[in-house]
N, C-alpha and C positions, 0 to 999 in steps of 0.2 A: 587419427581424430575419428576417420569412418568406423571403427570400433563401438565409440560413443556413441556415434550415431545413429547407431543401430542400434545397441542398448536404450536409447531414448525413443526410438519409434518403438522397440516392444512394449517399454516401459506404459507409452501413449495409448496404443493397441488394446492393451490389457483392463489399463486403467477405465477406458473407455467403454468395454464390455461392462465391466464388473459396476460403472455408473449407474449406467440402464437398466443393469439388475436391482440394482439396491434401491433403486427410484420406485422401479415400478414395485417392489415388495414395501416397500414406505406409504405409497400411496394406499397399497391393497391392504396393509393393517394400518393406515392411517399413524404412522409412526413420527407425528411432526408434535413440537410445540403450540404452543400460542403464540402472539403475534404479543411482541412487549413494546410499552412505549417508547423506548429509544430505535424501536428496529424504524427501518426505511419501506419494507413490502408493508405492502396492503392483505395479501391473503399467504394461508401456512400454509411452509412450504419446508419440506425434508430439510435435516444437516445434517444426514449422513457423509457426505461426499467423503469427509475424510478417511473411513473406516474403506471406500473405493481405493483411496490413492495408497491407503498405505499396504494394502492387497497389490494393488501396482508395482510399488515399489519391494515388496518382499520377492515377488514373481521374480522382478530384474534381477536382485541379488542373484537369485536361484540361479538364474539362466548363466548369468555372470559367468556364475563359480564353474560353470562347465565349458567355460571359454576358456582355450592355453594361453588365452593375450592377458585373461589377468592374473596369472597363475601367481606372479609374485604379491599381489594384491591377498589374496585367501589363504597364500601360505603361512601368514601368522592369523590364525581366526577370530584369535579375540577381540581385536577392534570390528569385526564385522560383527559377533555377537553380541557386544555391546552396543551397536547401534540399533539392531535388529530387538533386543530385548528396550531399550529407551524407547524405541519407536514404539511399540506394541504397548509399553507404558503412559505414553503421551496419548496415543488414539482412546486407552481404557477410560483414562483421567478426562480428557476432551469430549468424549460420549456420554460420559455420566454428568458432565456437569451441562452439555445441551437438554439432559433429561430431564435431571432434577438441581440445576441449578446450585453446583456447588458452594459451600464458604470461599472466601479467596484462597483461605490460608491452604487449606486442603488442596487444592489448585495449585500454588506456589512449591507447598513444599514435595508434591508428585510432581512439579519441574525442576526440584534443584535433584529429586532422587536421581531423575531419568537423567540428566545432565552427568553426576555423581557417578552414575554407572561407566559413561563412555570415558570418562575422565580417568577412571578406577581402569580401565583395562587397556589404556594405551594411547586415547586419542588426548594428546596435553598441550600445550604451549610451552616448547621448551626453550623458546628464544624471540624474545620479539625485535624483527626488522630492523630496528632504529641503530646502526652502528655494529650489529653483529650483538646486540647485549643478551647476555644468557639470562634466565631465569633461575634466582639464586637457591631457591633450595626445591625439594620437589612437593612440601605442601605447599607451596607458595605457588610450583607450576598447577598443581589441582583444584586450589580454590580460583585462580585466575580462569580456568578454562573453566569451570563450572560457571560462574557470575556472568561469564561472556556467551555463553549457549542459553543460560536464562534470562540474558538479557534481548536475545535476537530474538527468542521464544514468545517475550510479550509485545515486542516492538511491532513482528508482523500480528501477532493476535490483537492489537490493538488498531491495526489499519482495514481488519475486516470488517466493514460495515456496509459496501456497495457490491452488487452483480460483477463477480468476475475480477475485483479488484485484485485480492491478496495472490489468486493465481496467475493475472497477465503481469502482476508485477514483479513475481516469484520468477517468470518466464526470463523477463526480459532481463534481470540482474543475472541468473541462473547464467541462462546463455552467455554471456559479457563472460561471466566466472571462469564458464569453461574455455573459451575461447583464452581467456589470461593464463589459468591454470595449464593449455597445452602448449600455448607459444615460451611458456617458464620452464614447463618438462625439456623443449626442447633446448633450450639457451641452459639448463643445467643440469640435464641428465636424469633418467629414469630411476627413480626412488617406489615403492611399497606406499608410500604416504602419498605421494602427486599421484600414482594410479589409483589411490582411498576417494581421494579428493574431487580427479575427476571422473569416478564412476558415481560418487555421489551427486554431483552437481548435474551428469548427464540424465541420472536415474529421477532425479527430479526435473527437469527439464521436461522430461517427456510424459511425468506424472501430470502435473501441470496443464499442458496442450494435454493432455486425454480428457480433462476432466471440465476443461474451459467452457467445448461447448455443452454443457448443460448449466454451467454457471453465467455464462454472460448475459446478460439483460435483456429481456425479464426473467430472470434466473428459474430452471424449473428443479434445482439441487446446491444448499448452502452446503462448504466444506464444513461448518462448524467448527468449534473449538477445538476437534481433534483436527480438523487439517490446516488451520492457521497455526498452531501448535508442533503440529509434523513437521509442516514448512519449515518452521523456523528453529526447530531443533537439527533439521538436515541441511539448509544454510550456513548457519553457526559450525556446524562438524565439519563442513565441505571446507570453510575457510578456517578451522583450527588446525587441519590438517596439513597445508600448505603453508598459511603463514606463520605457524608454530616449528617448521622446520626450517625453512628457506635462510639462506645467510646473505642475504642484499649485496655484501658485497663482492659476491663468486658472482653476478651478473656483468660486472663487467665494463658497470655506465660511470661513467668519472661524473656527470652532472647529480649536484643534491639532492633533484627529486626523481630521477630515476631510480633510485635505491629503495627511496620510500613510498612509491608505489603499491611494493608488497602488504603494507598495514594501512595505506591510506583507499586503497582499491574494497576491500570488504568490508568498508563504513561507507564508501562512494555508493556502493549497492545497497545500501541500507539508512542511505541518509533520509528519505521520506519517512520510513519507518519510526527511525529513533527520532529525529523529530518530534512526528507526533507523540510519541510515548515523551520524549522528556516534555512538552506543555501540559500533557495529560496529566504526569505524575504532580507537577508543580502548580497547577490549576487546583488541585484535589487537595493536597497539602496545603496550599494557604487556603482554603475554605474550612480546613479542620477535620476532611474527609481521607479515607481510605484508599491510597494512590492505585488500587482497583477494583475502586465503588464505579460504578457504571456512570456514565452520564449520556449526553449528544453535544458533544463542543468537540467532537473529533475534527483534523482536517477536514476529513471528506463530509462531514455535517457543515462546515463552512460554508464551503466551495459551495453545496444544493439549498444553504440560507442565502450567498450574495447573488442567486438565480441563474447558476448553470444548471442544467440535466441530469440526471442521472449518468445518461450516457456521456456527455461532455467535462464530467467532473472524474468520472474512470479516466478518459484519456487524457486529463492535464496530469494524473500520478503517474501513469505511463511514459508521458513527457516526458517530465522532470527526470524517474529513474532513467529513462534513456538516455537523456543528455550529461548527467552526473557521470554514470556507467562509463556509457561509448566515451564519454570527455577523457577520465583517466585510464581507461586502454588506450587511447590514442597516444596520451604520454607516453607510455611503457612503449609502444611500437615505434614512434616517429621519436626523430630528435634532429636538427633542431625540432623546438616546443610550439611552433608557431602555428601548425597545421592544429594540432589539441585545441591551442589555447582560442585561437578563432572561431572553432566551433563551437568551445563552452561559452564564450561572449556570446556569439547568436544564436546559443539553443537557450540562454537562460534569458538570452530581451526576449526571447518571443515567446517564451513560457511565460514570462512574467508579462507580458502585454492579453496573452489570452487569457489568464488567471484573475486579473482584475479587470478582466473586461467588461463584468457586469456594476461594477462600482459607476463607469461612464453610462452606463444606464438609467444608475439612482440617480447621477447626477441631471441628467436629463430631465426625468421624471420629476425634480422638483422645481426645477427651474419654472418646466409646463404647466405646476400647480398652481405657480406662486404668479402667473403672470394671466392667471383666470380670475375675472375681478368679482367680488364679495358680491356685487348684484346679478350675478351671469346667470342663470337657471340652471348652468351644468355644473356651477361650483361645490353644491352638498357632493358631488359625484367624486371630486379631486379635492377637497380639503385635507383627506385622510394624507394625503400625498405631500402638504406642504410644511417643513417642518415648525418654520412660525405659525401656525394654526395649532390652536390645541385639540382640536380633533384626530392630530398624527400623534398624538400619543395613546390613542386604542390600537394602533395599529405596531405589531413588534418591529423594532430595531433592523432585526435580519428574517425581516419577510422574505419570500423569494419574490425577484420582480423579472418577471418574465417579456423578452422583447413584446407580447401581444399588449400586453400592461401598460407599456412603455408607450406604445403605436397609438394605444387608446387615449391616453390622457395627453400625448404629444395633440391627438386629433382637435380633442376640446379644446384644446389651444390656439391651435393656428385657425378653427373656427371662428371663436371669436375674434382677433385681428384681423380676418379677411371678409367675416360680415357678422359688423358689428350691427347690423339691424335686426340682426335675426336674436341678438341678447339687448334690448333697450333696457337704458337706463330706468330706474325707477326713480320720480322725484317726490318730494313731499308737497302738498298742495301751494304754500306755499313760494316753492322754488317753479309755481307754474305758470308759463306766461300770458300776459291778459287777453281775451277776448276779444278780434279785433271788429270794430263798428261795423255793425250790416246796415247796407244804404237804404 
């Protein structure tokens, strides 16, 4: 494990240094696009972080090739060359899209080409970790591998909408997968594909860690499509390199869940990106649009619209990824499974409460607005928050609701209940009391 951690640290340092250079060069030559309607940021920001990450990844592979520890991995150069070539093609497509906004069909064709290069030169799904099931033919293996890689690439790219989101999620997911792969190697023995998978995970952890300081909120530079697609490509390749070659029956685990962890974990660490990808495709196809057309209804956009801050939305993604990935890792490590089950249940409950917290603020806001009488001078200020009032139609249903907004409306409602004299009820002349007789 020490060798992988060293490679991760070297990748992080190189990526960070190159990221600073790319950032300064982008500012000097104004290499940044205009702000799009669906963007969350409000000022032009360079999108060339993927270039720096690519340089860090390639440099790490070159350095690792000189280390005798990785001799078995580089003994067959085909997979390494395929990964390097596919990564270069992916970055070039991503940079071109960030600059010229390519048609989605061109981008998708490039993704299939990159995935096909990796599958063609040896990194394929040869078996499914479901009872030792073997893929029926070489063409079926090739096709499954290509579609799996392209799926993960797009899933990662779809969640790239907030500062530090993809880098942080990938850092958590690949860190977990690195630990899992290392434990799997110890249990089943060293192979070149296992070493390749661990090396990819370690390099990707380093690249994300090195880029994150410039990408955390407020971001100075984005990774762009080049970075997001590169992360997805490497994550998928790492998972295929292990999952497609391991026989779960060799793990010596009699319990049912234990032998399925090799196929569950790769999906678990990607559950949030895959969920967002699936919802986006369904939403767009139902509307009669291209599944790759852009919109502002991704999960991270919905968290912002619920009332979470930018930083809170990112942390929620981190939390869900951590709970699900670590839970699967614990299921692999501990038997019986009660430790992992308790962690999973507790984590899901906590994450759900934090995620849905703004809905409670919305209900508090609506109730407080309804308690303000129509004759109160402050009624005009709060009527848009009352769902029973016609004025609420002018306020978007998904408009953000902050703590400050809730506090303001609640204060208005409390003021009326505690100080009714400050808001006298207007009466008509017919309801006015008769004047008293004067002596």
